[in-house]
N, C-alpha and C positions, 0 to 999 in steps of 0.2 A: 340391621347394620346401616348406618347413615354415612353419607360421604359429604365432607365439608370441602367446598371449593374456595380456594384463596386466589383472588384476582390480583393482578399486578397493581400495587398501590401507587398513590401519588407520592413520589419521593421528595416533594417539596422544592423542586428546582424550576417550576414553571414549564416543565416539558410534558409532552403527551405520549412518549414512547420510550422504550429501552431495548437494548440488544442483550440477548442471553450469551454471556461469555463462558460460563462453566457451571454445570450442575454439581452441587455438593452432596446430593443424595440420589438414589436410584429407586425405581418402582419396586415395592416390596420391603424397603427399609423402614425401620421404626424411627419416628421422630418425636421429639419433645417440644413443648411450647417454647418459643423464642430461639429455637435452634436454627442457625443459618442453613438455608437450603439451596441458594443459588447466588451466583455473582453476576450482576447485570451492569451494563455500561449505559450511562445517560450523559449526553454531551461529551465531556472530557474526563469524567470520573467513574471509577469502578467501585460498586458498593455491594456488600453482601446483604441479602434480604432474609430476615428470619421469618419463620412461620408462626401464625397465631394459634395453630391447632396442634394437637398431639395425636398420635396413632400410627397407622401404617400408610405409607405412600401408595396411593391407588393409581394416579395418572400424572405424568409430567406433560403439561400442555405446551410443548415447544421443544425444539432441539437447539443445541448450541449453535449460535450464529443467527437464530431467528430473531425477528423484531416483533415485539408485542406492544399494543397500545395500552395505556392506562385503563384499567377496568376489564381487560380481557383475562380469562382464566390462566393462572400460572401453575398451580399444583392442586391436586385433589387428594385429601387425606381421609382415610376410613377410620372410624372409631373402633371398629372390630366388634361392635355389639349388634347381635341379630335383632331385627325389629319383628314384632308380632305380625302374623300374616294379615290380620284384620287391618293393621295400620299400613301395610305395604302399599306403596304407590300413592299414599295420600300426600298432598302438597308437592307432588313431583313437578319439576319444571317441564317434563315432557308433555304434561297435560295443559300447560299454560299456553294461551293463544299467542302466536307469533304476531308482532306488529305488522300492520298492513304497509304496503308500499307508500301509501299516502302519509301514514304516520311517520315512517322513517324519513320521508322527504321533509316533512314539517320539522322533525327533530334536527335534521341537517341544516335547515335554513335558520333555525333559532339558535343553533350552537354558536357560542361566542359572541352573541349580539349584545350581551350585557357587559358594560365596562368592568374590567378587572378591578377588584377591591383588594388584591393581594399586596401586602406591604412587606418591606424588609423587616428583619428582626428589630433593628434599631428604631424603625418608624412605627411599629405596632403599638396600639393603644393598650397600656398595661391594665386598664380598667375594663377592657372588653371581655365578656364572658366567652364560654365555649359552646353556648347553646346552639349557635348556628353552624358549628363544625360538623361535618358529615362527610360521606363519601367512602370509597373503598380504599382505606388507608391502613397502615400498620397499627398495631395496638398502641393506643395513646396518641396517635398522630391526629392532627386536625387540618382540614382544608378550609380555604376561604369560602365565603358565601358564594362567590362566583364559581369556584371550583365545584361546589356541591350542587350546582344547578344542573349538572349533567345527569340524565336519567339512566339508571342502571337497574337491571333485573337482579333481585336478590336470589342467590343460589340457596337451594334447600339445605337445611341443617347448618347454615353458616350463622353462628351466634354473633349478635351485634356487640361491639365493644361498649362497656358501661360508660356512662357520661362521666367525664373528668378522669378516666382511668389514666394512670401514669405509666409510661413505658418502663419495662424492666428488662434486665439481661441484655442479650444481643440487640433487642429492639431499642433499648435505651441508648446503647452505644451508637447505633446507626442514626437514631433520631437526633442525638446531640450533634453528630457530625454534619447532618443535613441542614438542620434548622439554625445552625450557627452562621450560615452564609446568608447575607442580604439577598433577597430575591429580586431579580431584575426581570419582571414579567415580559415575555415576548408578545408579539401581536397575536391575539387570540383568533385562531382559525379552526373551524370544525374539522375533526378528524376525517369525517366523510368527504368534506370538500378537499382536504389534503390528498385523500386517496384518489378522488376523481382527477385532480390535477396531476398526481404522480403517474397514474395509468396512461394519461394522454400527453405527458411530457411538457406540462405547463409549469413555468417557474412562478410560484406564488409571490415571491418577494418582489417581483417586478410589476405586479398588477396594482392597479388603483382600485381599492375597495369602494363599493357603493353602499355598504351597510353603515350602521351607526358608528361614528368615530373612525371611518375609513376601513372597516372590517371587510375581509374578503368573503363574498357570498358565492353560492353555487352559480348564480347567473353571471358573475364576473368571469368564472372559468369557462362557462359556455360561450360567452362573447369572444374570449380569446381563441377558443377552438374554431369559431366561425371565421375569425381572421385568418387562421391557418388554411382553412378550406379555400377562402378567397385568394390567398397567396398562391396556393397550389394551382388553382384554375388559371390565374394570370401567367404562372410559370409554364403551364402546359400549352397555353395559347401562344406564348412567345417562342416555343421550341426549346430544345436542349440548351443548357447553359454551357459556355465555353469552358474547356478544361485547362486553359493556360494559367500560369501562376500569376496571382495578383501582386501588385507592388506592396510590400510590407510597410506598415506605418512605423512610427517611432516605438521602440520596444520599451515596455515598462521595466523599471529596475527589478531584477529577479532576486530579491533578497527577503530575509525574514524581518517582519515588523511586529509592533506590539499588537496589532489586530491581525488575525489570520489572513494570509495572502494566498489566493488560489492561483494556479497557472493561467496564462492568457487563454482565451477561448480558442478552440480548434476551429479550423475552417468548417463552416456549415453547422457549428455548434452554437451554444448560447451567445447571444450578442452578435452573431454573424450578420454581415450586411444583407438586408432584404428580409430578415426574420421579423415577425411581428412582435410588439412589446409583450413582455411577460411570458415568453416561450423559451423553454430550454432546448432550443434547436427545433425547427420545424421538421418533423419526420417526412421523408420522401419515399416514394415507391422504390423497393429494392431493385438495384440494377441486375440485369441478366448476368449469370456467371460468364466470365471471359476465359477464353482458352489462350489468350496472349501470354507469353512467358513473362512479359513485363508486369503483368497483373497477377502473377502467382499461379496461373493455371486454372483449369475448370473447377468451379465449386468454391473458390475462395471468396470471402466476404470483401466486397469492393465498395469503396466510398464513391457514391454517385457524383459528387461535386468535383473531386480532384482526380478521379479515375485511378487512385492508388489502392492497393490492398490494405486492409485494416489489420494492424498487428495485434491490437487488444482493445476491448471496450471495457472501461473500468467504471462501474456505477459510483455515483457520488452519494455516499451514505456514511453513517457513523460519524467519526470525528471529522473526516474530510467535509461532510455535509455541514456540520456545525461551523467549521472554519469558513466555508464559502458563504453561508448565511450571515455570519457575523461581519465579514468584510463587505459584503454587498449592502448590509444595513448601514454600516459606517459611511461608505461612500455615497449612499443614497440619501442620507439624512443630514450629514455634516458638511457644510461649506468650509473646507479646510484650506489653510494657507501654510506655506513652509518658509522658514527662515534658517539660514545656516551661517557658520563662521568657522574659520580656521583658527586653531589655538596652539600655542607653543607649550607642550607638555614636558619640556626638558627639566624644569625645576621640580615638577611633581615626581618624575622618575628618580631624580637625585634624592629627594626627600625620602621616598620609600626605600631606596637602597640603604640610606643611613639608618632608618628605623629597623630594617631587617638585620643589619650588621650589629646593632645594639641589642635587639631582643627578637630573635626569629619567631618565637612562639606567639607573640602578640602583634605581629606586623599586619596592619590592615591591607587588604588587597587593593589594587588600583581601582577596580570597579566600586569597591566600598567607599573609597575616598571620593570618587566622582559622585556616588550616590549621596554622600554626606553634603557635598556642595549643592547638589540638586535639591535636596530637602530644604536647605537654608534658602535657596532661591525661591522655592514655592512659598515659604513663609513671608518673603518680601513681596511676592507677586501672587497673592491668593486667587486671582482671577483664573489661574491655570489649574487650580486644585478645586474643581467644581464639576457640576453636572447640569445639563439643560433638561428640565422636566416639562412635559406637555400634558395638560389636563384634558379630560374628555371633551370639554367645550372648545378646545383649541388654544386656550390661553397658555402662556409659557412662563416658567419661573426658573431663575438661575439659583441653584443651591450651592453654597460654598460650605466647606467643612473646616472644623477646628483642628482635626488631626489629619495625618496623611497615611493612606494605605498605598505603599509603593509596589506597583506591579513590575515584574521582571519577565521579559520575553525569553522563553526557553525553547530551544529546538529539541524534540525528542523523537523516538522511533514511531510514536503514535500520532505525531503531528505537533503543531505549535501550541505551547501551553503558556499561560500568563498567570503564574502563581503570584501571590502578593504577601508583603509583610505588613501586618496590622500595626498601626501607630508607629511607623518607622521613624518618624521625626523625633521620637524619644530615645533613639539608639545612637550610640557613638559609632565612630568608624570601625573600632575593633568589634563592637557588638554586631554591627551590620555585616562584617565579614563572616562570622559564624552563622548568623541567621540566614544570610543569602546562600551560603554553601549548603545548608541543610534543606532549604526550600527548593533549591534547584535540583538536588539529588532526588528528592521525593517526587518532583514533577517528572523528571526523566525516567523514573522507575514506573510511572503510571499509577502511583498510589496516592496522589494528591487528593484531598477531600474537597467537596464542593465549597467549603468555607475558605480553603486555601486558593481556590481557582476563581473566586468571585469577590466583588466588593472593592477592587482597587480603585483609587481615585486619580492616579497618574502612573504612566508606564515609562520605564527606562529600558532601552533596547540597545544592546551592544552588538551591532551587526559587524563590527570590526573583526570578530572571531572568524568570519567567513572570508577575510581578506579583502573586504570592500572598504572604500574610502568615504562614500557619501550615499544618501538615500533621501527619498521623500516618503517617510513612513506613514502608514495608515493608522489613524487614531483608533484606540481600543474602546469602541462604543460601550457604555455611555459616557466615557471620560471626554475631556475637551482638549487634551494635549498629550503629546508623546515626545520624549527626547531620545534622539539616536546618537550613537557614538561610533565613529569609524576607526579604522586601524591607526596606530601610532607608527609613523615611519619617518626616516630621515628626509628632510627637505631643506632647500636653501632658504634662509630667513635673515632678515636684516635686524641686527642687534647693535644698538648705539651707533647707528650710521654705517656699520660695516656688515658685509655679507658673511654669514656663518651657516654651518650645518646644524640644524636643530631637530628635536623630536616633535613632529607636528601631527595633529589629528583634526578631523572635521566634525563639528557638532551640528546637528540639525534638529529643529523643533517644528512639528506640525501642530497647528492649533485651530480650534473652532472659531471662525470669524464672527459667529453670532454672539459669543460670550465676551470676547475682548478684541481689541485692535492690535496692529503691529507694534505699538509702543510697549505694551506689556510683554508680548512675546520676545521682542528685541531686547528689552531690559533684562528679562530673565536669562536669556541665553548669553548675554554679555556678562552678567554677574557670574554665571557658572564658568565662563571662559576666563575671567579675571581670577577666580579662585584657583583654577588649574595652573595658570601662569605664575601665581604668587601663593602657593599652598600654605606656606608657613604663616604669612599674614592672615590668610583666610581662616585657618584653624584656630587662631587665637581670638577670633571674633564670633564664630558661629557655635 
């Protein structure tokens, strides 16, 4: 009897790990080829993974809630055929020599040092063959040459997929859903380096890499750890820190934006004053348990900096980790500026009321009408429908697009999602209403595919649903602009020289100052505002 080990495959999203949400089979169950066996979550999407083997489930390598790295064992399947005694033990992995510490260290140092050659589906060379595709992937999947450079031990009895094999059944369904999304490769960091940083509380996203192309190496993490020790030594020499409250600085707007927005850092946490760069909060020696009633009594977890009892410590992982990383990257790379304008939406509301009275079934929503004006504005100011690309040699290119994939910021129970409508510029206001309602419902249910959650070129954020008037939204990297819409409320407004009460909203646009200047951003937001104030005239021209 041979046992085939199926490792967690490269799901084609440029990620290195996945969380096990739900097992669809149990040990002892009989499975067939391409049968879904587990539901995993990568970044913001949940995907069912099929098995390339058939037989009896021997071992489930992980429990629900566990995180596995790509290439780690996921499930073992027995073929149920007894092997001859003479052949028993031949080719066993148990006899294979384990890599030495030096070899593991070398693999760690080399991991991610080659520039990623991963392209989006739209950018891939149609003439390129699949000879270089390899790696531990689902049947018929292919990884880039960069992805296949990772060394993995081949498990016994695991048959290799034939060259050029096409995915079938459930594998084909999962393959189509994953590969339909343009891949936006993240900074390549060795999983071993990630583990070292995670175990010691080092925030990799804040480090400056010394490897090729700015890659984070093991030595960069060790330097950051040395800085922590130096900081501890200086703090110990200076004596205990005061426990009085610090004067709070200006609060950042606490609202949803097109790029995920994390909560402000807690005292003593990431970014706290005095913490060295690149650290997710310098760990301090635990304070002795206090018997003071103000601190919760003996044995309670007490924060050494504030002297307060800790209610809960929530690890930053899963969707929240993805949100935090995306926002940090946006603020770290994009020099953004914000422009805003107040707009009289009285005529827009009147027009929609008339359309609803005439034909309630085909009435476009307010958000769809504003989205239609936004798409027309992007066609007039294409600088905002673009992306900044940086080559391995450091040179930069501004890529502008012929169509528009409109992203929509959606708040859900699992975190902030930004699903997008492909080629939204081809849709009318009525078509946008149906398409937006559908994609928002899918995102809130947590069933949006990777294709639906990636590839947007401009994001629209209706933060007015939270009862807020204005914001400085964070750009959804790698886009270069985001438009925010505040709530529509009654305000005094001058009309034809007289004061009147009108329906007023605030529009704000954050844009990448590397790609365009204030003229383009100001012209765009003024165009959208004019369309809102004169919707009948606008709809006859766009």
